[in-house]
C-alpha positions in Angstrom: 11.2 19.7 -2.8 7.4 19.6 -3.5 8.0 21.6 -6.6 10.7 19.2 -7.8 8.4 16.2 -7.1 5.6 17.9 -9.1 8.0 18.5 -12.0 9.1 14.8 -11.9 5.8 13.1 -11.3 3.4 15.3 -13.2 2.7 12.9 -16.0 4.0 9.6 -14.6 0.7 8.3 -13.3 -1.1 8.9 -16.6 1.7 7.4 -18.7 1.8 4.2 -16.5 -1.8 3.2 -16.8 -2.3 -0.5 -17.2 -2.6 -1.9 -20.7 -3.5 -5.5 -21.7 -0.5 -7.8 -21.9 0.0 -9.1 -25.5 0.7 -12.8 -25.6 0.7 -15.4 -28.4 -0.8 -18.8 -27.6 0.0 -21.8 -29.7 -3.5 -23.1 -30.4 -2.6 -26.8 -31.0 -4.3 -29.9 -29.8 -2.7 -29.7 -26.4 -4.3 -26.3 -25.8 -7.7 -27.1 -27.3 -8.1 -30.3 -25.2 -7.1 -28.5 -22.0 -10.5 -27.1 -21.1 -9.4 -25.7 -17.8 -6.5 -23.6 -19.1 -8.3 -22.4 -22.2 -11.4 -21.3 -20.1 -9.1 -19.5 -17.6 -7.3 -17.7 -20.3 -10.6 -16.8 -22.0 -11.9 -15.3 -18.8 -8.8 -13.1 -18.4 -9.0 -12.2 -22.1 -12.5 -10.9 -22.0 -12.4 -8.3 -19.2 -10.5 -7.2 -16.1 -12.5 -7.7 -12.9 -10.7 -5.0 -11.0 -13.9 -3.0 -10.7 -17.2 -2.6 -12.4 -16.1 0.7 -13.9 -13.0 -0.7 -15.6 -13.7 -3.5 -18.0 -10.4 -3.5 -19.9 -8.9 -6.9 -20.5 -5.8 -8.2 -18.7 -4.6 -10.2 -21.7 -4.5 -9.4 -25.4 -4.3 -12.9 -26.9 -3.1 -13.8 -30.4 -3.7 -17.4 -31.4 -1.2 -19.0 -33.7 -0.8 -22.5 -35.1 2.9 -23.1 -34.5 5.9 -21.8 -32.5 7.6 -20.3 -35.5 4.7 -17.9 -36.1 4.6 -16.9 -32.4 8.4 -16.5 -32.3 8.2 -14.2 -35.3 5.8 -11.9 -33.4 8.1 -12.1 -30.4 11.1 -11.1 -32.4 9.2 -8.1 -33.8 8.2 -7.1 -30.3 4.5 -7.4 -31.2 4.0 -9.5 -28.0 5.5 -9.8 -24.6 5.7 -13.6 -24.5 4.6 -17.0 -25.9 2.5 -19.5 -24.1 2.2 -23.2 -25.1 1.0 -26.3 -23.2 3.1 -29.5 -23.0 1.3 -32.3 -21.2 -0.9 -29.8 -19.3 2.2 -27.9 -18.2 2.4 -24.2 -19.4 5.7 -23.2 -21.0 6.5 -19.5 -21.4 9.0 -18.0 -23.8 10.3 -14.4 -23.4 12.7 -12.4 -25.4 13.9 -10.4 -22.4 12.9 -9.9 -18.8 10.6 -7.0 -17.9 7.6 -5.9 -15.8 5.0 -7.2 -18.3 6.8 -10.5 -18.7 6.9 -10.9 -14.9 3.1 -10.1 -14.6 2.4 -12.7 -17.4 4.5 -15.3 -15.6 2.6 -14.6 -12.4 -0.7 -15.0 -14.2 0.2 -18.3 -15.7 1.6 -19.6 -12.4 -1.6 -18.6 -10.6 -3.8 -20.4 -13.1 -1.6 -23.6 -13.0 -1.6 -23.6 -9.2 -5.4 -23.8 -9.1 -5.6 -26.7 -11.6 -6.3 -29.2 -8.8 -9.6 -27.5 -8.2 -10.7 -28.3 -11.7 -9.4 -31.8 -11.6 -11.2 -32.4 -8.3 -14.4 -31.3 -9.9 -14.0 -33.7 -12.7 -13.2 -36.5 -10.3 -16.4 -35.8 -8.4 -18.4 -36.0 -11.7 -18.1 -39.8 -12.0 -18.8 -40.3 -8.2 -21.9 -38.1 -8.4 -23.2 -39.9 -11.4 -22.8 -43.3 -9.7 -24.5 -42.1 -6.6 -27.4 -40.6 -8.6 -27.9 -43.9 -10.5 -27.9 -45.9 -7.3 -30.4 -43.5 -5.8 -32.7 -43.9 -8.8 -32.5 -47.7 -8.8 -33.3 -47.8 -5.1 -36.4 -45.7 -5.6 -37.6 -47.9 -8.4 -37.0 -45.4 -11.1 -35.2 -46.0 -14.4 -32.1 -43.8 -14.5 -31.5 -41.6 -17.5 -27.8 -41.6 -17.8 -27.6 -38.7 -20.2 -30.0 -36.5 -18.2 -28.1 -37.2 -15.0 -24.8 -36.5 -16.6 -26.1 -33.2 -18.0 -27.6 -32.1 -14.6 -24.5 -33.0 -12.7 -22.2 -31.6 -15.3 -24.1 -28.3 -15.3 -23.8 -28.1 -11.5 -20.1 -28.7 -11.6 -19.7 -26.3 -14.5 -21.4 -23.5 -12.5 -19.2 -24.4 -9.5 -16.1 -24.3 -11.6 -17.2 -21.0 -13.2 -17.2 -19.4 -9.7 -13.7 -20.8 -9.1 -12.5 -19.4 -12.4 -14.1 -16.0 -11.5 -12.2 -16.1 -8.2 -9.1 -16.9 -10.0 -9.4 -14.0 -12.4 -10.2 -11.6 -9.5 -7.1 -12.7 -7.5 -4.6 -13.4 -10.3 -3.0 -9.9 -10.4 -1.2 -8.7 -7.3 -2.3 -5.1 -7.9 -6.0 -5.9 -7.7 -7.8 -3.0 -6.0 -9.8 -3.4 -2.9 -11.9 -0.3 -3.6 -13.2 1.7 -6.5 -10.8 4.6 -5.9 -7.9 5.5 -8.2 -4.5 4.5 -6.9 -1.8 7.0 -7.7 1.4 5.6 -6.1 3.3 8.9 -6.7 1.0 10.6 -4.1 2.9 8.8 -1.4 5.9 11.0 -2.2 3.8 14.1 -1.2 2.5 12.3 1.8 6.1 11.7 3.0 6.7 15.4 2.5 3.8 16.2 4.7 5.2 13.8 7.3 8.6 15.6 7.1 6.9 18.9 7.5 5.0 17.6 10.6 8.1 16.2 12.2 10.1 19.4 11.5 8.1 21.0 14.3 10.6 19.1 16.6 13.1 21.8 15.8 10.8 24.6 17.1 9.9 22.8 20.3 13.5 21.6 20.9 14.9 25.2 20.8 12.1 26.5 22.9 12.3 23.9 25.7 16.2 24.1 25.7 15.9 27.9 26.2 13.8 27.1 29.3 16.3 24.7 30.9 18.6 26.2 33.6 21.5 24.1 32.4 21.1 25.2 28.8 20.6 29.0 28.7 20.7 32.2 30.8 17.0 32.5 30.2 16.5 29.1 31.7 18.4 30.1 34.8 16.2 33.2 35.3 13.0 31.2 34.8 14.1 28.5 37.3 14.5 31.1 40.1 11.4 33.1 39.2 8.1 32.8 40.9 6.4 31.7 37.7 5.0 28.1 37.8 7.1 25.8 35.6 4.1 23.7 34.4 2.4 26.8 33.2 5.5 28.1 31.4 6.1 24.8 29.7 2.4 24.4 28.7 2.2 27.9 27.3 5.5 27.4 25.3 4.3 24.0 24.0 1.0 25.5 22.8 2.7 28.4 21.2 5.1 26.1 19.3 2.1 23.9 18.2 0.0 26.8 17.0 3.0 28.3 15.1 3.7 25.0 13.4 0.0 24.6 12.5 0.1 27.9 10.7 3.2 26.8 8.8 1.4 23.5 7.8 -1.6 25.5 6.6 0.7 27.5 4.3 2.2 24.3 3.0 -1.2 22.8 2.2 -2.4 26.0 0.5 0.7 26.0 -1.6 0.3 22.3 -2.6 -3.4 22.5 -3.3 -3.6 25.9 -5.2 -0.2 26.3 -6.7 1.1 22.8 -7.3 -2.5 21.5 -7.9 -1.9 18.3 -5.9 -5.1 16.2 -5.6 -5.4 14.9 -2.0 -8.8 13.3 -2.7 -12.1 13.8 -1.1 -11.1 13.5 2.5 -9.4 16.8 3.1 -10.8 17.2 6.7 -9.3 13.8 7.7 -6.1 14.7 6.0 -5.9 17.9 8.0 -6.8 16.1 11.2 -4.0 13.5 10.8 -1.6 16.3 9.8 -2.5 18.3 12.9 -1.8 15.2 15.0 1.4 14.6 13.1 2.4 18.2 14.0 1.6 17.4 17.6 3.8 14.3 17.4 6.7 16.4 16.0 6.4 19.1 18.7 6.2 16.3 21.4 9.3 14.7 19.9 11.3 17.9 20.0 10.2 18.5 23.5 11.3 15.0 24.6 14.7 15.3 22.8 15.2 18.8 24.3 14.7 17.5 27.9 16.1 14.0 27.7 19.4 14.6 26.0 22.0 16.6 27.8 23.9 18.1 24.9 24.4 21.3 23.0 21.7 22.6 20.7 23.8 21.7 17.6 24.0 18.0 18.7 20.2 17.9 19.4 19.6 19.5 16.0 21.7 16.8 14.3 19.8 14.1 16.2 16.4 15.4 15.1 17.6 15.9 11.5 18.8 12.3 11.4 15.6 11.0 13.1 13.0 12.6 10.8 15.0 12.0 7.6 15.5 8.3 8.4 11.8 8.1 9.5 10.6 9.6 6.2 13.0 7.4 4.3 11.4 4.3 5.8 7.9 5.8 5.1 8.6 5.9 1.4 10.1 9.3 0.7 12.8 7.8 -1.6 10.2 5.6 -3.3 7.1 3.6 -2.4 9.1 0.4 -2.8 11.1 1.3 0.4 7.9 1.5 2.4 6.7 -1.8 1.0 9.9 -3.6 1.8 9.9 -2.3 5.4 6.2 -3.1 5.9 6.8 -6.6 4.5 10.1 -7.5 6.3 10.2 -5.2 9.3 6.6 -4.3 10.1 7.3 -3.4 13.7 9.7 -0.7 12.6 7.1 1.2 10.7 4.5 0.6 13.5 6.5 2.8 15.8 7.6 5.2 13.1 5.7 8.5 13.4 6.4 9.5 9.8 4.9 6.2 8.6 1.9 6.7 10.8 1.2 9.9 9.0 2.0 8.5 5.5 0.1 5.3 6.0 -2.9 7.2 7.4 -3.0 9.5 4.5 -2.5 6.8 1.9 -5.2 4.6 3.4 -7.8 7.3 2.7 -7.1 6.8 -1.0 -7.0 3.0 -0.9 -9.6 1.7 1.6 -13.3 2.3 1.7 -13.4 2.2 5.5 -11.4 4.2 8.0 -10.2 1.4 10.3 -6.6 1.7 9.2 -6.8 5.5 9.2 -8.2 5.4 12.8 -5.4 3.0 13.8 -2.8 5.5 12.7 -4.6 8.3 14.5 -4.5 6.4 17.7 -0.8 5.5 17.2 0.0 9.2 16.7 -1.9 10.2 19.9 -0.1 7.5 21.9 3.3 8.5 20.5 2.7 12.2 21.4 1.4 11.2 24.9 4.5 9.0 25.5 6.9 11.8 24.5 5.1 14.4 26.6 5.0 12.1 29.6 8.7 11.4 29.4 9.4 15.2 29.2 7.2 16.0 32.2 8.8 13.2 34.3 12.4 14.4 33.5 11.5 18.1 34.1 10.0 17.3 37.5 13.1 15.5 38.6 15.5 18.2 37.5 17.3 19.8 40.4 20.4 22.0 40.4 22.8 22.6 43.3 24.0 25.8 41.7 23.3 27.9 38.7 
C-alpha cells in the first residue's frame, strides 16, 4: 500500500503549490474613493505574509476601466474572477465555481467583514481633533488645525496599517503557524504507520488466546502447570512487543531508503510515538483476546474492523476525513489510537513546539495502560470448574 501511495502522490505536492489568484478589478470612481478596500487589496497584492521566507503575492490584480474589459478576460480564462464595488459593497463575478474562486470569495468577505474597524477609526478622527483643539484653547495656545489633523491622521493611519496587516495575515485559512513546509499527502503515510502499529493486535490476540484454558489445549496445560501465570503473560507480552518493533523497523527502513519518504527532522520522536503506537496495538490485541469469549476468527474480524475504521477516521482515505471528524466529532478522534499516532506525527511537521505531540504521547500511554489493566483484571478473575 505504501508503494501505491508513493506512485500516486509522488508529484502531487509539487504540482499543487500555491500561485497568486488572478483577479480583475474595475478601477472606477467607487473603487478609487474607497481607501479602505483599495489599501487592503494592495497589501494582499504586494506580498504574502505566510512567512518571511515566502514573499509571493496572494493576488495577481489586473486593473480595468469597465466591466466589459474584465468580462473579456474572464471569458478567456485569464483571470479567476471580477471584483467591483457598488456603494462600498464588493460584488464578485465568476465564470464557474472552483477552489481559487472560493479562496477569492473568502478573501473579499474577510476584508469586508473588517470594514467597521476602518470606519471606527475615521469616526474617531473628528472626535480626536475636537478634543485636541479644546485642550489647546484651555492651555492658552492657538490651535493649528492642519497640524493637529496631520498628527492625528498619521496616528490613525499607523493604527489602521496594523489592522490591515493583521487582516492580510489572517485572511487565508491555510495560513501557516510555523516556517515548516506542509505536505498534506504525508498524512497518508502516517495513517499507514498507524495501521502498522495497530496490526500488532493480531500477534498479541493469537498469543494470549493460546494461553487461555477455554481457548486452546496449550492453555489448558498452562493453567494446571506450576508456572506463574503473571510471568507467562508478561513474557508473552514482551515477546509480542519486541517482534512487532522489529517489523516496524523494517517498515521504516523500507519507507525511508526505498520509497524515499521524508519524515522531517524529528525521526527520534517519530520512532518514539511509533513504538508507543505498537504498544497500544499489542495492548489492544491482549484486551480483545481476554475480554471477548469467541473463536479466533471472530476476534480477528473484530480487530480488522477496529483498526481499519480507526485509520479511516484518522485520514487514511484522505486528510479531509480527519478534518471533518476533528471538527464535528472531536471526542471520537480523542479516543482513537490511530488518530493519536497520526496526529502526533503530523504535529511534528506543523507546530514549532511539542505540546500537541506530548499530548498524543500521554494519550497512547493511557490507552495502553487501560487495555492492559482490563486484561489483567479479567485474567485474575478467570476460574474453570473443569477443563
